[in-house]
N, C-alpha and C positions, 0 to 999 in steps of 0.2 A: 518135078523140078526140085533141084537142091537148094539149099540156103544160099550158096554163092549165086546161082542164077537168080534168085528172087531179089537179092541185094543188087546185083548189076541191073536188073530191069528197073528197079526204083531210082537208082542213080541216073540212068538214061532218061527216065521220065522227068527228073529234077532238072537235068541239063536242058532238055527240050523247053520246059517251062521258063527257065532263065532266059533262052534265047528268044522265046516269044515275048517275054516281058520287056526285053530292050527294044523290040519292035513297037510294042504298044506305048512305051515311054516316048519313043520318037514321034508319035502321032499326037501327043498331048501338046495343046497350045498354051504356053506360058502366060502370054499376054491375056488370054481369056480368063485364066485363073486369077491373075492380078486384078482384073477389072471386077470379077465376082467378090474378091476379098475386099477391095475398096468400097464397093457399094454396101456390103454387109457391115463393114466397120463403120461407115457413115451412118447407117441406120441405127446401129447400136449406140453411136454416139449421141445421136439426136434424141433417141429414147431416153438415155441417161441424163442429158441436158434438161429435158422436159420434167423428169422426175425430180431432179435437183431443184428446179424452180418452184415446183409444187411444195417440196419440202420446205424451202426458205419461206414461202408464203404462209404456210401453216405455222412455222415457228414464229414469224412476226406477229401473227394473230393472237398467239398465246399471251395470257395475262397471269399474274402471280396468283390471283385467286383461283383461276381455273386450275393451275398446277396444284395448289394445296388441296383443292376439293378431290382431284384425282388422287392424290397421295393418301388423303384420308380414307377414301373409299377402299383402296388396296390395303391399307393398314388394318382397317376394320375386317376386311376379308381374311387377312393373314391371321389376325387375333382369333377369329371365329375358327378358322381351320385348325389352329394350334389346340384350342379348348376342345374341339370335337375329337382330335386325335388323343388327347390326354384322356378324355372320357373313355374312348374305346380301349385304350391300352390298360386303363386301371380296371375295366370290366372284364377283359380277357385275362388278365394276370393278377388274380387276387393273392396268389402265393408270393408274388414279388413284394407285397406289403410286409409279409412276415420275415422276409430275408434280411432287411435292415436291422431288425430287432436281434436277429441271431448274430450279426456282425460284431456289436459291442461286447457280447458275451465271449467271443473269441479274443477280443483285444485284452480282457481281463487276465487271462492266463499268460499272456505275453508280458504283461507288467509284473507277474510273479517271477519271471525268469530273469529280469534285470538284476535283482539282488545277487544272483549267481554270477554275474558278470563282475561284481565287485571283488571277487575272490582273485581275479587276474592280477590286480595291482600288487598283491602280496608277494607274487614272484619277482617283481621288479626291484625288491629290496636287495637282492644279490647283485643286480646291476648297479645299484647306488654304491655298494661297497667298492667297486672297481675305480670309479673316479676318486674316492677317498685315497686309494693306494697311489694314485698317480700324483696327488698332492704333496705326499711326503717326500719324494725325491726333489721336487721344487724348493721345499723348505730346507733340504741339506744344502742345496747349491747357494742359497742366500748367505748363511754364516761363512761359508768358504770365501765369498766375495769380499765379506766384511774383514776377514783376517789379513788379507793382503794389504789393504790400505793402513791397517793398524801397524804392521811391520814397517812400513815406510815412514810413519811418523816416529817410530822409535829410533830409527837411524839418525835422523836430523838431530834428535835430542841428545844422543850419545856424542854427535860431533860438536854440538854446542857445549857440552860438559867437558869434553877433552880440550877444546879451545880456550876455555876459561881456566883451566888449570895450568 
C-alpha cells in the first residue's frame, strides 16, 4: 500500500464513524438526560444545604474563649516549630555564623574609597566659571539702559534753559 492509499483508507473510516455517530445521537433521549441531571442537581443541593446548616450550628456554638484557646495552641505550635527549625539550621550551617563577621570587614575598604569620590567636585570648578561669564553681559546691558533715560532728562533741562533766556 502506498501512502495515498493509507490516507484514503483512514479518511473513509472517519467518514463512516461520523455517519454512525449521527445515528447514535438520534437514539439518545434528551428528556431522560434532563431527568438524570435534575435528580443529580437536587441531590447535590440537598447535600450542600445540610453541610451549610451543620456549619452554621458549629459557628453558633463557638465561644470567644474557645477560639482564644485554639489560637493559643496553634501559636505555641508555630513558635515551637520555628525554634526547632532555627536550631536545625544553626547546627547544619556553622560556617554561616562566620560569614556575618566577614561582611563588616568588606565594608571598611568601601569607606576608604569614599574620599576618592571627593576629588570629583574639583572638576566642577570649570563649570562654575561658565556662569560667571554669563553674568558679565547682563551687567553691560544694565548701564546701557541707564544712559537712555539720562539723555532724556538732559533734553528737558536744555529746553528749560533756552526758554528762560
